[in-house]
C-alpha angles and dihedrals in degrees: 000000000000096000091048090055090050089051093052089047088054091050093047092049094051094044092050092048096251101126095167093061090041092056094043086058089048090053092050089045091055089049095046096042094049094052098034097051091215091149133030117271098248090052091047090051092052092050090049090052089051091055092045089053090054093045088057089053094048096039095231105159103171095058090039091062091047093050090044089056091056094040091057090049091053092046091051089050092051101048108333089268096295098129102002101057122111132204093249107085132179091238136356093193126107106238091214092057110113091192129239096242128055110265094024130102130034110343089200091067090061092062 
């Protein structure tokens, strides 16, 4: 029920020209659908790929990172990312990297 309402919010946002609201609904849909298990994981992955495709077209980077996070989680749950992984990743950086130059690397290591 909740995922369907978020999908309708996404459709309404796009059809009314409000892409920001539409993609916020898509991000919440990814969150809700992942934790609620309303649909099977392969279908969830396909829908996330659809949203990621639209996010590329609309150049919405914030929500893209949010959905990529959930997509990587679902991919890991299916097969540890062996066959379901995509080139786009949430982060390519190593979190233990302090960085060579000042201001680079993981900022949490400086705390």
